[in-house]
C-alpha positions as a printed NumPy array, in Angstrom:
array([[ 14.071, 125.347, 136.419],
       [ 17.014, 125.393, 134.047],
       [ 17.575, 128.649, 132.214],
       [ 19.45 , 128.402, 128.887],
       [ 20.563, 131.91 , 128.096],
       [ 21.659, 131.887, 124.528],
       [ 21.853, 135.562, 124.03 ],
       [ 22.797, 138.275, 126.359],
       [ 21.328, 141.625, 125.928],
       [ 23.913, 144.279, 125.483],
       [ 23.295, 147.3  , 127.546],
       [ 22.311, 150.34 , 125.707],
       [ 25.35 , 152.4  , 124.651],
       [ 27.849, 149.408, 124.416],
       [ 29.205, 147.806, 121.168],
       [ 29.656, 144.145, 120.31 ],
       [ 33.501, 143.221, 119.846],
       [ 34.899, 141.261, 116.789],
       [ 37.718, 138.578, 116.789],
       [ 38.18 , 138.521, 112.979],
       [ 41.081, 141.024, 112.747],
       [ 42.97 , 139.263, 115.512],
       [ 42.448, 135.92 , 113.872],
       [ 43.711, 137.296, 110.591],
       [ 46.825, 138.689, 112.247],
       [ 47.518, 135.433, 114.027],
       [ 46.885, 133.378, 110.887],
       [ 49.1  , 135.651, 108.819],
       [ 51.907, 135.425, 111.33 ],
       [ 51.49 , 131.673, 111.447],
       [ 51.663, 131.444, 107.648],
       [ 54.797, 133.613, 107.562],
       [ 56.45 , 131.392, 110.137],
       [ 55.374, 128.217, 108.357],
       [ 56.571, 129.442, 104.976],
       [ 59.783, 130.676, 106.579],
       [ 60.356, 127.252, 108.072],
       [ 59.526, 125.592, 104.765],
       [ 61.874, 127.962, 102.928],
       [ 64.638, 127.355, 105.455],
       [ 64.153, 123.608, 105.173],
       [ 64.126, 123.876, 101.392],
       [ 67.303, 125.941, 101.4  ],
       [ 68.904, 123.54 , 103.861],
       [ 67.903, 120.572, 101.718],
       [ 69.239, 122.304,  98.614],
       [ 72.455, 123.163, 100.421],
       [ 72.785, 119.569, 101.61 ],
       [ 72.18 , 118.262,  98.106],
       [ 74.721, 120.693,  96.683],
       [ 77.169, 119.684,  99.394],
       [ 76.612, 116.045,  98.515],
       [ 77.064, 116.9  ,  94.821],
       [ 80.306, 118.652,  95.703],
       [ 81.619, 115.504,  97.389],
       [ 80.295, 113.315,  94.574],
       [ 82.077, 115.528,  92.035],
       [ 85.365, 114.846,  93.814],
       [ 84.712, 111.096,  93.801],
       [ 83.875, 111.245,  90.093],
       [ 87.026, 113.254,  89.379],
       [ 89.133, 110.66 ,  91.214],
       [ 87.337, 107.927,  89.27 ],
       [ 88.58 , 109.657,  86.117],
       [ 92.148, 109.536,  87.407],
       [ 91.809, 105.853,  88.277],
       [ 90.396, 105.133,  84.842],
       [ 93.339, 106.771,  83.114],
       [ 95.868, 105.031,  85.293],
       [ 94.223, 101.762,  84.194],
       [ 94.408, 102.966,  80.591],
       [ 98.14 , 103.698,  80.895],
       [ 98.765, 100.25 ,  82.361],
       [ 97.381,  98.778,  79.117],
       [ 98.553, 101.508,  76.693],
       [101.613, 103.084,  78.341],
       [102.46 , 105.248,  75.329],
       [ 98.945, 106.598,  74.68 ],
       [ 98.288, 110.055,  76.114],
       [ 95.227, 110.814,  73.962],
       [ 92.726, 108.38 ,  75.494],
       [ 92.773, 106.176,  72.421],
       [ 91.203, 108.917,  70.291],
       [ 94.288, 110.204,  68.529],
       [ 93.011, 113.736,  69.062],
       [ 93.34 , 116.559,  71.559],
       [ 91.385, 116.582,  74.815],
       [ 89.526, 117.131,  76.972],
       [ 88.141, 113.589,  76.94 ],
       [ 84.632, 113.304,  78.446],
       [ 83.364, 110.038,  79.97 ],
       [ 79.971, 109.172,  81.505],
       [ 80.08 , 108.05 ,  85.114],
       [ 77.567, 105.434,  86.307],
       [ 76.701, 104.157,  89.757],
       [ 76.971, 100.45 ,  90.71 ],
       [ 73.412,  99.878,  89.412],
       [ 74.382, 101.262,  86.002],
       [ 72.495, 104.55 ,  86.257],
       [ 74.199, 107.616,  84.798],
       [ 74.908, 110.035,  87.627],
       [ 77.578, 112.323,  86.189],
       [ 80.659, 112.667,  84.01 ],
       [ 84.408, 113.292,  84.216],
       [ 86.477, 115.303,  81.792],
       [ 90.172, 114.455,  81.334],
       [ 93.116, 116.575,  80.299],
       [ 96.364, 114.625,  79.829],
       [ 99.772, 116.297,  79.855],
       [102.241, 113.787,  78.364],
       [105.822, 113.493,  79.622],
       [108.292, 116.055,  78.387],
       [111.121, 114.786,  76.207],
       [113.325, 112.574,  78.31 ],
       [110.901, 112.445,  81.263],
       [108.555, 109.686,  82.461],
       [106.095, 111.905,  84.359],
       [102.539, 112.164,  83.016],
       [100.027, 114.63 ,  84.493],
       [ 96.331, 113.671,  84.656],
       [ 93.843, 116.501,  85.262],
       [ 90.308, 115.196,  85.903],
       [ 87.162, 117.316,  86.413],
       [ 84.045, 115.622,  87.83 ],
       [ 80.411, 116.811,  88.019],
       [ 76.974, 115.289,  88.681],
       [ 73.946, 115.356,  86.372],
       [ 71.744, 116.916,  89.086],
       [ 74.086, 119.851,  89.667],
       [ 76.171, 120.238,  86.474],
       [ 77.293, 123.701,  87.56 ],
       [ 79.202, 122.214,  90.504],
       [ 82.53 , 120.622,  89.635],
       [ 85.824, 119.678,  91.257],
       [ 89.186, 119.106,  89.601],
       [ 92.111, 117.002,  90.778],
       [ 95.577, 116.879,  89.268],
       [ 97.678, 113.773,  89.721],
       [101.157, 112.886,  88.492],
       [102.348, 109.392,  87.721],
       [105.769, 108.303,  86.567],
       [107.748, 105.21 ,  85.746],
       [110.631, 104.591,  88.138],
       [113.97 , 105.117,  86.43 ],
       [116.893, 102.703,  86.6  ],
       [118.431, 105.375,  88.843],
       [116.186, 104.163,  91.665],
       [119.254, 102.7  ,  93.385],
       [122.575, 103.872,  94.726],
       [123.974, 100.612,  93.329],
       [122.254,  98.421,  90.754],
       [124.115,  95.468,  89.262],
       [123.422,  92.357,  87.271],
       [126.494,  90.654,  88.794],
       [127.497,  89.564,  92.278],
       [129.009,  92.428,  94.282],
       [131.124,  92.974,  97.394],
       [130.899,  96.079,  99.561],
       [134.027,  96.37 , 101.715],
       [134.504,  97.607, 105.262],
       [135.304, 101.233, 104.388],
       [132.365, 101.944, 102.097],
       [129.162, 103.725, 103.123],
       [126.135, 103.495, 100.85 ],
       [123.301, 105.915, 101.589],
       [120.575, 104.475,  99.392],
       [119.153, 101.234,  98.041],
       [121.336,  98.422,  96.658],
       [120.186,  95.662,  94.311],
       [121.873,  92.824,  92.471],
       [120.427,  90.182,  90.192],
       [123.107,  87.944,  91.718],
       [124.56 ,  87.719,  95.227],
       [125.704,  90.518,  97.535],
       [128.394,  90.449, 100.21 ],
       [127.827,  93.426, 102.522],
       [130.735,  94.188, 104.859],
       [130.281,  97.952, 104.668],
       [127.559, 100.293, 105.916],
       [124.163, 100.538, 104.244],
       [121.358, 102.92 , 105.219],
       [118.899, 101.709, 102.571],
       [117.532,  98.373, 101.423],
       [119.904,  95.665, 100.165],
       [118.07 ,  93.268,  97.833],
       [119.143,  90.276,  95.763],
       [117.255,  88.273,  93.159],
       [118.916,  85.095,  94.474],
       [117.905,  82.886,  97.376],
       [121.474,  81.57 ,  97.379],
       [124.451,  81.996,  95.044],
       [127.913,  80.551,  94.513],
       [130.321,  83.033,  96.091],
       [133.633,  83.016,  94.235],
       [136.81 ,  85.048,  94.275],
       [134.898,  88.102,  93.037],
       [133.235,  88.35 ,  96.45 ],
       [136.113,  86.994,  98.515],
       [135.365,  83.256,  98.817],
       [138.38 ,  80.922,  98.636],
       [137.379,  78.251,  97.684],
       [133.96 ,  79.112,  96.201],
       [131.132,  78.418,  98.622],
       [127.347,  78.716,  98.518],
       [126.075,  81.748, 100.407],
       [122.694,  83.436, 100.982],
       [121.582,  86.023,  98.441],
       [122.747,  88.75 , 100.853],
       [125.345,  88.044, 103.519],
       [128.321,  89.608, 105.274],
       [129.449,  91.265, 108.497],
       [128.303,  94.853, 108.014],
       [125.282,  97.011, 107.42 ],
       [121.804,  97.012, 108.899],
       [120.693,  93.435, 108.294],
       [117.041,  94.304, 108.952],
       [117.173,  96.069, 105.569],
       [118.379,  92.964, 103.71 ],
       [115.794,  91.189, 101.53 ],
       [116.097,  88.221,  99.153],
       [115.016,  86.857,  96.805],
       [113.214,  89.656,  94.955],
       [112.19 ,  90.133,  91.315],
       [115.233,  90.573,  89.015],
       [115.666,  93.696,  86.902],
       [115.904,  93.308,  83.117],
       [119.11 ,  94.98 ,  81.921],
       [118.556,  93.758,  78.371],
       [115.492,  95.977,  77.973],
       [117.645,  99.115,  78.123],
       [119.397,  98.281,  74.848],
       [116.187,  99.141,  73.026],
       [116.432, 102.695,  74.364],
       [119.624, 103.526,  72.443],
       [117.832, 104.062,  69.137],
       [115.337, 106.388,  70.823],
       [118.173, 108.271,  72.506],
       [119.928, 108.736,  69.176],
       [116.708, 110.025,  67.608],
       [116.24 , 112.394,  70.538],
       [119.756, 113.772,  70.073],
       [119.243, 114.209,  66.34 ],
       [115.957, 116.048,  66.899],
       [116.623, 118.157,  69.965],
       [120.177, 117.639,  71.205],
       [123.662, 117.004,  69.861],
       [124.398, 113.933,  67.749],
       [128.027, 112.923,  67.194],
       [128.739, 110.274,  64.536],
       [131.795, 108.032,  64.612],
       [134.782, 110.351,  64.811],
       [137.154, 108.342,  62.646],
       [139.677, 108.914,  65.446],
       [139.633, 108.082,  69.176],
       [136.324, 109.688,  70.143],
       [135.153, 112.962,  71.716],
       [136.047, 115.066,  74.751],
       [133.028, 116.593,  76.561],
       [133.73 , 119.418,  79.024],
       [131.007, 121.114,  81.061],
       [131.441, 124.732,  82.12 ],
       [128.379, 125.893,  84.049],
       [125.587, 126.489,  81.488],
       [127.569, 125.392,  78.427],
       [129.214, 122.238,  77.157],
       [132.265, 122.204,  74.868],
       [132.939, 119.24 ,  72.6  ],
       [136.209, 118.394,  70.875],
       [137.257, 115.483,  68.678],
       [140.091, 113.45 ,  70.231],
       [142.648, 112.862,  67.475],
       [145.524, 111.372,  69.481],
       [145.764, 109.489,  72.78 ],
       [148.477, 108.168,  75.068],
       [148.366, 105.144,  77.331],
       [149.057, 104.2  ,  80.921],
       [149.393, 100.571,  81.9  ],
       [146.533,  99.441,  84.117],
       [145.399,  96.138,  85.555],
       [142.054,  94.354,  85.463],
       [141.351,  90.85 ,  86.773],
       [140.618,  88.211,  84.137],
       [137.036,  87.654,  83.151],
       [136.047,  91.324,  83.183],
       [134.446,  91.684,  79.772],
       [134.815,  90.122,  76.318],
       [137.731,  89.55 ,  73.966],
       [141.099,  90.971,  74.941],
       [139.438,  93.02 ,  77.67 ],
       [138.121,  89.821,  79.204],
       [141.599,  88.344,  79.347],
       [142.475,  90.898,  82.   ],
       [145.998,  91.533,  83.194],
       [148.253,  94.573,  82.914],
       [147.511,  96.236,  79.584],
       [147.737,  99.563,  77.818],
       [144.808, 101.799,  78.745],
       [144.521, 104.636,  76.213],
       [143.14 , 107.296,  78.535],
       [145.421, 110.322,  77.968],
       [144.258, 112.989,  75.506],
       [147.288, 114.196,  73.562],
       [145.585, 116.125,  70.777],
       [142.064, 117.296,  69.948],
       [140.208, 119.586,  67.556],
       [137.154, 121.724,  68.461],
       [133.677, 120.628,  67.44 ],
       [131.562, 123.323,  69.12 ],
       [130.114, 124.859,  72.277],
       [126.441, 124.384,  73.143],
       [124.003, 125.774,  75.739],
       [122.737, 123.189,  78.192],
       [119.279, 124.76 ,  78.114],
       [119.047, 123.745,  74.429],
       [120.79 , 120.381,  74.8  ],
       [118.929, 117.721,  76.814],
       [121.045, 114.909,  75.351],
       [124.398, 114.28 ,  73.667],
       [124.616, 110.989,  71.794],
       [127.998, 109.871,  70.441],
       [128.575, 106.77 ,  68.356],
       [132.109, 106.693,  69.746],
       [134.129, 106.675,  72.964],
       [133.922, 109.711,  75.25 ],
       [135.982, 111.589,  77.829],
       [133.827, 113.6  ,  80.28 ],
       [134.489, 116.153,  83.053],
       [133.401, 119.569,  84.384],
       [130.783, 121.562,  86.306],
       [127.137, 121.337,  85.22 ],
       [124.366, 123.912,  85.495],
       [121.405, 122.222,  83.798],
       [119.864, 118.847,  82.985],
       [121.477, 116.562,  80.394],
       [122.274, 112.968,  79.489],
       [125.475, 111.941,  77.704],
       [125.519, 108.616,  75.858],
       [128.309, 106.605,  74.205],
       [126.82 , 103.797,  72.099],
       [127.284, 102.312,  68.648],
       [125.258, 100.22 ,  66.243],
       [124.534,  97.389,  65.84 ],
       [123.958,  97.291,  69.583],
       [124.863,  93.625,  70.007],
       [128.388,  93.964,  68.638],
       [129.387,  97.567,  69.333],
       [131.192,  98.442,  72.603],
       [131.646, 102.134,  73.418],
       [133.196, 103.395,  76.658],
       [133.308, 106.565,  78.747],
       [136.425, 107.859,  80.549],
       [135.906, 110.17 ,  83.523],
       [139.15 , 112.119,  83.875],
       [138.208, 114.77 ,  86.468],
       [135.566, 115.882,  88.937],
       [131.998, 116.09 ,  87.674],
       [129.963, 118.421,  89.887],
       [126.659, 120.29 ,  89.913],
       [126.557, 124.067,  90.105],
       [123.551, 123.814,  92.457],
       [122.612, 121.086,  94.903],
       [118.858, 121.825,  94.928],
       [117.81 , 119.214,  92.366],
       [117.777, 121.622,  89.426],
       [120.982, 120.154,  87.969],
       [121.197, 116.547,  86.816],
       [123.568, 114.488,  84.653],
       [123.2  , 111.004,  83.255],
       [126.246, 109.193,  81.851],
       [125.384, 106.066,  79.864],
       [128.046, 103.859,  78.297],
       [127.138, 100.966,  76.09 ],
       [130.098,  99.071,  77.577],
       [132.275, 100.392,  80.438],
       [132.738, 103.585,  82.43 ],
       [136.34 , 104.097,  83.553],
       [137.803, 106.354,  86.247],
       [141.164, 107.587,  84.951],
       [144.399, 107.279,  86.922],
       [145.266, 110.964,  87.339],
       [142.208, 112.018,  89.294],
       [141.941, 114.719,  91.985],
       [142.964, 113.438,  95.42 ],
       [139.373, 113.942,  96.578],
       [137.444, 112.694,  93.575],
       [133.753, 113.543,  93.258],
       [131.019, 112.666,  90.785],
       [127.516, 114.158,  90.783],
       [125.676, 111.976,  88.264],
       [123.724, 108.843,  87.503],
       [126.241, 106.443,  85.938],
       [125.171, 103.495,  83.812],
       [127.416, 100.89 ,  82.183],
       [124.664,  99.107,  80.278],
       [126.676,  96.105,  79.116],
       [129.836,  96.468,  81.192],
       [131.082,  97.825,  84.493],
       [132.203, 100.953,  86.314],
       [135.853, 100.492,  87.256],
       [139.225, 102.053,  87.9  ],
       [142.18 ,  99.999,  86.755],
       [144.954,  98.946,  89.131],
       [148.052, 101.181,  89.037],
       [150.438,  99.748,  91.615],
       [154.163,  99.422,  91.071],
       [153.777,  96.167,  89.159],
       [151.499,  97.82 ,  86.577],
       [151.615, 101.481,  85.643],
       [153.619, 102.667,  88.631],
       [152.57 , 104.197,  91.944],
       [151.954, 107.733,  90.604],
       [148.437, 108.761,  91.694],
       [147.494, 105.108,  92.158],
       [146.009, 105.786,  95.613],
       [143.597, 108.676,  96.039],
       [142.214, 109.961,  99.33 ],
       [138.468, 109.715,  98.692],
       [135.745, 108.886,  96.224],
       [132.317, 110.517,  96.636],
       [129.458, 109.748,  94.274],
       [126.208, 111.683,  94.646],
       [123.747, 109.89 ,  92.428],
       [123.507, 106.335,  91.225],
       [125.716, 103.528,  89.844],
       [124.241, 100.968,  87.451],
       [126.332,  98.253,  85.812],
       [125.821,  94.91 ,  84.14 ],
       [129.07 ,  93.399,  85.42 ],
       [130.717,  93.836,  88.814],
       [131.971,  97.375,  89.434],
       [135.055,  98.052,  91.544],
       [137.96 , 100.469,  91.959],
       [140.062,  99.225,  94.885],
       [142.879,  96.667,  94.909],
       [144.475,  95.334,  98.081],
       [147.459,  93.213,  99.015],
       [147.833,  91.805, 102.503],
       [144.877,  93.916, 103.611],
       [146.504,  97.151, 102.415],
       [145.243,  99.309,  99.538],
       [147.743,  99.342,  96.681],
       [145.496, 101.16 ,  94.215],
       [142.158, 102.896,  94.662],
       [140.472, 105.169,  97.209],
       [140.989, 105.184, 100.958],
       [137.435, 106.33 , 101.728],
       [134.379, 105.74 ,  99.556],
       [130.942, 107.283, 100.061],
       [127.934, 106.772,  97.802],
       [124.962, 109.098,  98.379],
       [121.694, 108.506,  96.578],
       [120.085, 111.516,  94.88 ],
       [116.358, 111.183,  95.665],
       [115.387, 113.388,  92.738],
       [116.5  , 110.685,  90.315],
       [113.556, 108.35 ,  90.944],
       [110.811, 110.147,  88.99 ],
       [112.831, 113.062,  87.645],
       [115.861, 111.282,  86.178],
       [118.198, 112.731,  83.557],
       [116.515, 113.243,  80.175],
       [115.99 , 110.024,  78.184],
       [117.313, 107.896,  81.064],
       [115.934, 104.325,  80.923],
       [112.859, 103.533,  83.01 ],
       [111.33 , 100.256,  84.104],
       [108.036,  98.915,  85.424],
       [104.548, 100.412,  85.576],
       [103.474, 103.967,  86.262],
       [103.549, 104.8  ,  89.976],
       [101.854, 107.565,  91.964],
       [103.891, 110.734,  92.619],
       [101.661, 113.669,  93.636],
       [ 97.96 , 114.539,  94.187],
       [ 96.385, 117.958,  94.565],
       [ 93.008, 119.6  ,  94.059],
       [ 92.95 , 122.484,  91.618]])
């Protein structure tokens, strides 16, 4: 017989136990653990979402930078986002499906007078986490004409004893027999090499050719550079000098003498000049100048009257509607211009009659010399002649006349060395050496041209620029 015992009799004196408290303890512990896990997961999810928002904020901030770079490409002179008012400028950011996911706020710092560098500061945030933001600061600038050690509109010839540490470009042909450490580019596939680059009789040559240099750095043809565009900058330079620099009207005499002495510049009016006979080959310029030959070169200052002394810190530009003589030691940043109006018919020159050097070689000092026509190196130069500057002969050339015994006499005709730390830019062919039978009869025995890398995006004030804005620096604030 089967006995189903459903209840067991508890002996007298014993108590029945209860599981309820234990179950409550276990359930409570379980709930604490579950809620702890849920809280941890929630916090982790929130942290992940915030982390994602942090990354998205950076992407949105960079989108703001990209937008303004696009804006500058279409409106290169607008630094107020088309509003005409002060920033910050707030824009909605949408995803590829068109949904609004955040915004970026832009602050634009326009270029300082004479500079091409614009600073874009963009702050991005998402709609889900508006309290999280990231800010990037990017600088863009237009490359200056001082992007090259040598830049010329004419065919050029670099001889065996010249070393060029920097890029070279010509809108015509280049004969490279010297040493180049940078790119050598020509806008020509081929060109007709004449006497100016040592071809007798004239022969067709590649855009870049010769026996020297690193030929792996030669490139042709490339896009030509528009020298004519720089003529439009003269009016702006004059306005800049009238507003914040030194403006010198036509002197009524020979021009002005500009002498740098550390942090100051002294200007005098040149009232009387003397000449030295000097030679130029025919075809170097217009009018009588273009006829060439041995002619009087009025380069000696025989009398002058003071105009004034100015601090370089207050003088970013000197603009003279007359010829200039320039020399000295510079502690500051300045551009000196000789140009007249109307631009198409006026021809103003600059004479360099002594060393032009920087007080410091750390990039803090910079000089731009811009002549509407020619820049001349005088005869009576130091034996080791040095120029720290960006030189630009906008419509002419950078030359030293020939002073051999047949023209001007042998006094100081040959100098030991020429060193230029900066850039040379000329419309016509620049040169300073003359030879006969392979021997130098006037000029410099050794010539070294060193490019100043700081000139590319931090050129002298008001120095001409070309092309579109290019990236310089990026950093997160």
